[in-house]
C-alpha positions as CSV (number, residue, x, y, z in Angstrom):
1,M,100.1,164.3,151.9
2,I,98.8,163.6,148.4
3,T,94.4,163.4,148.2
4,V,93.4,160.9,145.5
5,K,89.9,160.9,144.4
6,C,88.3,157.4,143.4
7,L,85.6,157.8,141.0
8,G,83.4,155.2,139.7
9,H,84.4,151.7,140.4
10,I,88.0,152.6,141.7
11,G,86.5,153.9,144.7
12,T,84.7,150.6,145.0
13,A,87.5,148.7,144.8
14,V,89.8,150.4,146.9
15,G,86.8,150.8,149.3
16,G,86.5,154.7,149.3
17,A,85.8,157.7,147.0
18,E,88.9,159.5,148.6
19,I,92.5,158.0,149.8
20,K,94.8,160.3,151.3
21,L,99.1,159.3,150.7
22,D,101.1,160.2,153.1
23,M,104.1,160.5,150.6
24,A,106.2,163.9,149.8
25,Q,106.2,162.5,146.1
26,V,105.4,159.6,144.3
27,G,104.9,158.9,140.4
28,A,101.3,158.9,139.1
29,A,101.7,155.2,137.7
30,E,102.6,153.9,141.2
31,I,100.0,155.7,142.4
32,V,97.6,153.7,140.4
33,D,99.7,150.6,141.7
34,I,99.5,151.5,145.1
35,L,95.6,151.6,145.1
36,R,95.6,148.2,143.2
37,S,97.5,146.5,146.0
38,R,94.6,147.7,148.2
39,A,91.8,146.6,146.0
40,V,89.8,144.0,147.4
41,G,89.7,140.7,145.3
42,P,92.6,139.8,142.7
43,D,91.7,141.9,139.8
44,P,90.3,145.4,141.0
45,G,89.3,146.4,137.3
46,F,91.8,149.1,136.9
47,S,95.3,149.9,136.1
48,R,97.8,152.4,134.7
49,F,96.4,151.6,130.9
50,N,92.6,151.9,131.7
51,T,92.6,155.0,133.8
52,L,92.9,158.7,133.3
53,V,94.8,160.7,136.1
54,M,94.1,164.5,136.2
55,V,96.2,166.5,138.5
56,G,95.6,169.9,140.2
57,D,94.7,172.2,137.4
58,G,93.0,169.7,135.0
59,E,96.4,168.2,133.4
60,A,95.0,164.7,132.2
61,F,97.2,161.8,131.4
62,V,97.6,157.9,131.1
63,P,99.9,156.9,133.8
64,A,101.1,154.0,131.7
65,T,102.2,156.8,129.3
66,S,103.5,159.8,132.0
67,T,106.5,160.3,134.0
68,R,104.6,162.9,135.7
69,T,105.6,163.2,140.1
70,V,102.6,164.1,142.0
71,M,103.9,166.1,144.8
72,D,103.2,166.9,148.4
73,G,100.0,168.9,148.7
74,E,98.8,168.2,145.3
75,N,95.3,166.5,144.4
76,V,94.4,163.5,142.1
77,V,91.5,162.3,140.8
78,L,91.7,158.6,139.3
79,I,89.1,158.5,136.4
80,P,88.2,154.8,135.0
81,F,87.6,155.2,131.1
82,S,84.7,153.1,131.2
83,H,83.1,155.6,133.6
84,G,79.8,157.2,133.1
85,G,80.2,160.6,133.4
């Protein structure tokens, strides 16, 4: 199980501040795509290009530039670039 915390308007778009993904492993960019597909409305306002992904102990990156695989048991935080703090 991978736990994804969705900050700011990402949580609003996907209908919750925390999402559980029942997956053994998944690419960080794919997590963003999965959540975009669950979002309400045609434009969820976030993508793999304007979202910061933080994994586990604070490793942070933009998913469009990373091949990072997230494993079962890891925690992920999605932070929109426009997040207020």
